C-alpha positions in Angstrom: 110.1 196.2 274.3 108.4 193.5 272.0 107.9 190.2 273.3 110.0 187.2 273.1 110.9 186.8 269.4 113.6 187.5 266.7 113.7 189.8 263.7 116.2 188.6 260.9 117.9 192.3 259.6 119.9 190.4 256.9 123.2 188.3 256.7 123.8 187.5 260.3 122.3 190.6 262.2 119.1 189.2 264.3 117.7 191.3 266.9 116.5 188.9 269.6 114.0 190.1 272.0 114.2 188.2 275.5 113.5 189.3 279.0 112.9 192.9 278.0 116.3 193.2 276.2 117.1 193.5 272.8 120.2 191.5 271.7 121.9 192.2 268.4 124.0 189.6 266.7 126.9 190.6 264.4 125.6 194.1 263.8 125.8 195.1 259.9 123.7 198.1 259.4 124.9 199.6 256.4 124.3 199.1 252.6 127.7 197.6 251.6 130.9 196.4 253.2 133.8 196.1 250.7 132.4 194.5 247.4 129.3 193.3 249.1 125.9 194.9 248.8 123.1 194.7 250.7 119.8 193.0 249.1 116.6 193.9 250.5 115.4 196.7 253.0 117.9 198.7 255.4 117.3 197.8 258.9 115.4 200.3 260.9 116.9 203.6 262.0 115.7 202.6 265.6 117.6 199.2 265.5 120.6 200.8 267.1 119.1 203.0 269.8 116.9 200.2 270.9 119.7 197.6 271.2 120.8 196.6 274.8 123.6 194.1 274.2 125.7 193.1 271.2 126.9 189.5 270.4 130.0 189.4 268.0 130.5 186.1 266.8 134.0 186.6 264.9 136.3 189.5 263.4 135.4 189.1 259.9 134.3 192.2 258.2 130.9 191.1 257.4 130.3 190.1 261.0 132.2 192.7 263.1 131.6 196.1 261.0 133.0 198.9 263.1 131.1 201.8 261.2 127.9 199.9 262.6 129.0 199.3 265.9 129.8 203.0 266.2 126.1 203.7 266.0 125.3 201.5 269.2 125.7 202.5 272.5 125.3 199.3 274.3 127.7 196.4 275.9 129.3 194.3 273.3 130.6 190.5 273.9 133.4 189.5 271.4 135.3 186.7 271.3 138.6 186.8 273.3 141.2 188.7 271.3 138.8 191.1 269.5 138.4 193.5 272.4 141.0 196.0 271.1 139.0 196.4 267.5 135.6 197.0 269.1 137.0 199.5 271.4 138.0 201.3 268.3 134.4 201.7 267.7 134.1 203.4 270.7 132.3 200.4 272.9 133.0 201.4 276.6 131.6 198.2 278.0 133.5 195.2 275.9 133.3 191.5 277.5 135.8 189.1 275.8 134.9 185.5 276.1 135.6 182.1 275.0 133.8 178.7 275.0 132.6 178.2 278.4 132.4 181.9 279.7 128.9 183.2 280.4 128.0 187.0 281.0 124.5 187.9 282.4 122.6 191.3 281.6 119.5 191.7 283.7 118.4 188.5 283.9 119.1 187.3 280.3 122.3 185.0 280.3 124.5 184.5 277.4 127.3 181.6 277.3 129.8 181.4 274.7 130.2 178.1 272.7 132.8 176.8 270.1 132.3 177.5 266.4 134.4 176.2 263.5 135.4 179.1 261.6 139.0 181.2 260.5 140.2 183.2 263.5 141.9 186.3 261.6 140.7 189.6 259.9 141.9 191.1 256.7 144.2 194.0 257.9 144.4 193.0 261.4 147.2 191.4 263.0 145.4 190.0 266.0 143.5 186.7 266.0 140.2 185.7 268.1 138.7 182.0 267.9 134.9 182.4 266.5 132.2 181.5 268.6 128.5 181.1 268.9 126.3 181.9 271.7 123.3 180.4 273.6 121.1 183.6 274.7 118.6 182.3 277.6 116.1 183.9 280.0 113.9 182.1 282.4 111.4 181.1 279.6 113.4 180.7 276.3 116.5 179.8 275.1 118.1 181.0 271.4 121.0 179.6 269.9 123.0 181.9 267.3 125.9 179.7 265.6 127.5 182.8 264.2 129.1 181.7 261.3 130.5 177.8 261.4 131.3 174.8 259.3 130.6 171.3 260.9 132.3 170.4 264.2 131.7 167.5 266.3 131.7 170.0 269.5 128.5 171.2 268.2 126.4 168.2 268.5 127.5 168.2 272.5 125.7 171.7 272.7 122.3 171.7 274.9 119.3 170.1 272.7 115.7 171.5 272.7 116.3 175.2 272.2 113.2 177.3 271.4 115.0 178.8 268.4 118.1 178.2 266.3 119.9 180.8 264.0 121.6 178.8 261.8 123.8 180.1 258.8 123.0 178.4 255.4 124.9 179.8 252.8 127.3 182.6 251.9 127.8 185.2 249.4 130.4 183.3 247.0 129.8 180.8 244.4 130.9 177.9 246.8 131.0 177.3 250.4 134.4 176.1 252.0 134.4 173.5 255.0 134.4 176.3 257.3 130.6 177.2 256.5 127.2 175.2 256.7 125.4 174.8 253.9 122.0 173.8 253.6 122.5 170.1 254.0 125.1 170.5 256.9 122.9 173.2 258.7 119.9 170.6 258.4 122.0 167.9 260.3 123.2 170.2 262.9 119.1 170.8 263.5 118.6 167.1 263.6 121.2 167.0 266.3 120.4 169.8 268.3 116.7 169.5 268.1 115.5 172.9 268.4 111.8 173.7 268.0 112.3 176.5 265.1 115.0 177.2 262.8 115.5 180.7 261.4 118.3 180.4 258.6 120.5 183.2 258.3 123.6 184.4 256.4 122.1 183.6 253.0 120.8 186.0 250.1 121.0 189.5 251.6 124.7 190.1 251.0 126.0 189.7 247.4 128.3 190.7 245.2 126.7 192.4 242.2 128.3 190.5 239.3 127.5 187.3 240.7 124.0 188.5 241.8 123.4 189.3 237.8 125.4 185.9 236.5 123.9 183.8 239.1 120.3 185.3 240.2 119.3 182.0 241.9 122.0 182.3 244.4 119.7 184.3 246.5 116.5 181.9 247.1 118.1 178.7 246.5 119.7 178.0 249.8 116.7 178.7 251.8 114.2 176.3 249.8 117.0 173.8 249.8 117.6 174.0 253.6 113.8 174.0 254.2 113.6 170.8 252.0 116.6 169.1 253.8 115.4 170.0 257.4 112.0 168.3 256.6 113.9 165.1 255.5 116.2 164.7 258.3 114.1 166.5 261.4 110.6 166.9 260.4 109.5 167.9 264.2 111.6 171.0 263.5 110.0 173.8 262.1 112.0 176.2 259.2 111.1 179.6 259.3 111.7 181.2 256.0 111.4 185.0 256.1 112.7 188.0 254.0 115.0 190.4 255.9 113.0 192.6 258.2 110.9 189.5 259.1 109.9 188.7 262.7 109.4 185.3 264.1 107.7 184.9 267.8 108.9 182.4 270.2 106.3 180.0 271.3 
């Protein structure tokens, strides 16, 4: 297993290597979902087989992709109310959580924390309140925000994580109040004081027509976030990588 670090595989999918485990967030391993198309390289064919734990933040199709989950044989942590969906993908070890719950896998601790985002899923009658996750071993802590908008509860999370995985954009022309953008993500980083931020959920999943009409949508969010972060939290470093790029934890 790789040394401690994280690899952004596109959208909200990150492979976190901690404590000898590989934790995969919101696995999206395909070229498309609905009208959305991947921009950038496909994840490696070994991604699914190397995964030892899956974290799902919420039920939306671009975060809980059942065909991608079917490729993975590992325990799955999902917001309470989403277990039936995950079992449809064949998962045998499913752990439903809500903020305040914790699970542990061979020394890696996972705590569910609040997130502010819609709880439903198109075509599914159930609901599950979205969550983020704090992932830690004895040496490092990683905060995966999932998909969230600004929320006072987020400022109460533990400060000083080694790495924060923060969403900074989306795939449409605009962002609603239940998504972080470059400025609000930078403000959250200011509050939480992580050492490093790896921005996610930007530029790598787009509607083809919008991509041609507004080609600047892809790279714009990343550069804007880095500029905003430098203004409000100069002690925190932004790590802008392409999908497939890896960062090491100090």
